[in-house]
N, C-alpha and C positions, 0 to 999 in steps of 0.2 A: 504493499500500500505506500509506503514511504516514497519509493522510487517512481511509481505511479504519479504521485503528487508533484513530484520534482520535473518529470517530463511533461506533465499537464500545464505546469506552471510556465516552463519555457515556452511550450507550444502557444499558450494563451497570450504571452508577453509579445511573441513575434506576430500574431494576428492583430494583437491590440496597434503595433507600430504601423502595420499596413493600413488598418482602418483609420488611425488618427492622421496619417500622412495623406489619406483619400479625403479627408475634411468630414468623416462621418463621426462627429464628436460625442454625441450621445451613445452610439454603439460602442465607440472606444472607451468611454467611462465604465461601461458594463463590463468590457472584457479586461480593462486593467484591474477593476475590482475583483472579479474572479480569479486572475492570476495572483493577485496579491492574498485573496484567502486562501491560496493553497500553501503559500509559505506559514500563515496562521495556522492553517492545519497541520501542517508538519510539526509546528512547534507544540501544539496542543498534544498531538499524538505521542511525540517523543519527551514530553514533560516527565523528568523523573521526579519531581516535587522538590519542595524547599525553596527558599526565599529568592536565591540566585536564578532558579529557573522561572519562578513566578514573574520576577521583574523582565526577563528576557521575552517571556511570552507576551506581558503587557507592551512590551516596546514593538513587537510584531504587530499587535493589534493596533497601536497608534499608527503605525508604518501604514498599515492597510487603509486606515481612516484617511491619512493624509494623501495618499495616492488617489483616492477617489476626489478629494477635494481640489488638489493640483489640475486634475482635468476638466473639474466641473466649471473652472474660470473660462473654458473654452466654449462651454455651452452657454453659459450666462456673462457675455462679454462686458455688459454695462458694469457689472460689479466683479469683473475679472481681478482687479488689482487687490480688492478686499478678500476674495476669497482665497487668492494665491498666498497673502499674508497670514491667512486663519491656517491655510495648509501647512505652511512653514512653521507656525507656532505648534501645530499638532506633530509636526516631524521632530521638533526640538524636544516636544515631552517624550516622544519615544526614545529620543538618543540619552535622555536624562533617565529614563527607566533602565536602558542598557549600561548608563554610568553607575546606577544604583546598584546593578546586578554585579559588576567587575569591580568597583571601587574597594569594597571590603576585602577583597582577596588579595590586594595590591600591597607589597611591602615598601614601594618607594612612592608614597603619595605625594609628599612635597616636592619631591623631584620631578615627577610626572606633570603636577600642575604648573611649576616653573617653566619646564620645557614646553608645555602646552600653550602658554601664554606667548612666550617668544614665538614659536613656529605659526601661531595663528597671526600674529602681528606681522610676520614677515610674509605669509600667505595673503592676507588681506591687501597689504601694499602692492603686491604683484597682481593681484585681480583688478583692484581699483585702477590699475594703469590701463586695463584691457578692457573695461566695462563702463556705461553710462548708467546710472540708476539714482532714483530720487533718494533724499536722505532716509527715509523711512525704511527702504529696502536696504540701503547700506547698513544702518543700525541692525536691523534683523538679520543681515549677513554676518556681522561681525559676531553676533552671540551666537548664531546658529553654526558658523564654521567653528568658532571657538569651542562649543559644546563637542562636536564630533571629532575635533582634533584633540582635546582632552580625552574623550572615550579611546581614541588610537593610541594616544602615550599611555594610559593606563593598561590597554590591552597589551600592547608590547612589552610594558613593565612586568605584568603578569606572566607573558611569555618567557622573558628571561629569567624571572624567579622561580617558575614552574614549567620547564619546557615539556609539555605534555599534549596530547591530542585535542582536548578541550580548548586550552589557551591557544594553540596555533591556529586552530580553525576560526575561532571567535575572532582573533586578531586579524586573519585573513578577511574575514566578512567585514569587518570595521574599516579595514583599509580600502577595500573595493568600494564600499558606500562612501567614504571620503572622497576618493577619486571621482566616482559619479557625481557627486555634488558639485564638485569643481567644474566638471565638463557642463553642468545644468546651468551653473551659474554664468558661464562664458558664453554659452550658446543662447540664452535667454535675455541677456543684457549687454552681449556683445555689439559689433557693429552688424553682424549678419547671421541670421538663423540658418544652420546647416543640418540636413536631415541626417546625414551622416554622424554627426556629432549627437544627435538625438538618440540614434541607434546605440551608439556606444554607451551614452547616459543610462538608457533604460536596461541595457543588457548588463552592464556593470553594477548596477541597482540590484537587479533581481537575483544575480549571482550572489552578491554581497548578503542580502536578506536570507537566500537560500543557505548559505553558509552558516549563518548567526543560528537558524532555526535548526540546522542538522547538528550543530554543535551541541546541542542539547542531549542528544544521543551519546555523547562522549562525556558527560559531566557526571562525576564521581561523587 
């Protein structure tokens, strides 16, 4: 059942991309929601119980809700910016759930926070040179990227401290999530939208979420 859901998630994500590119935005929202429901289902099936698994499953659920919201902005264009910001806020909540799951496992908390702040500052300087966005989006962007950068630092810190299957797979998922979001920002607020970057963004995102969900099978 687990591998069926993984294949179904990938297939639905691929059809979603084609549907969205064709301008069928209502159908695209449904397809994206179903694709995201697959990684939530994987998380629920693989949930071994305990506080760490609970927080990860909540993160997956918030991710699914945010996926739908981000595409609803194309359906309701007049409220698109507001819906986009709400979607980012929901995604941020999901990242906080992931962070709440793995932070207690980290023996290098202060170092990870310090490194996360520095890397966020450097990354945002690099991004802001390449995009044009309103101040509200920039503020959301700093907070959002800061949260996922911190998540990555903690995940890598956990991997260094305890190099095992769970920490490795979770860290890989978090890293793909970060790269996906960087691509999303550049493609959304850059000078030109490219479908190839959209395909890259979605592919990395779903692979990242699938890895995070699958990591629950390795949680001891």
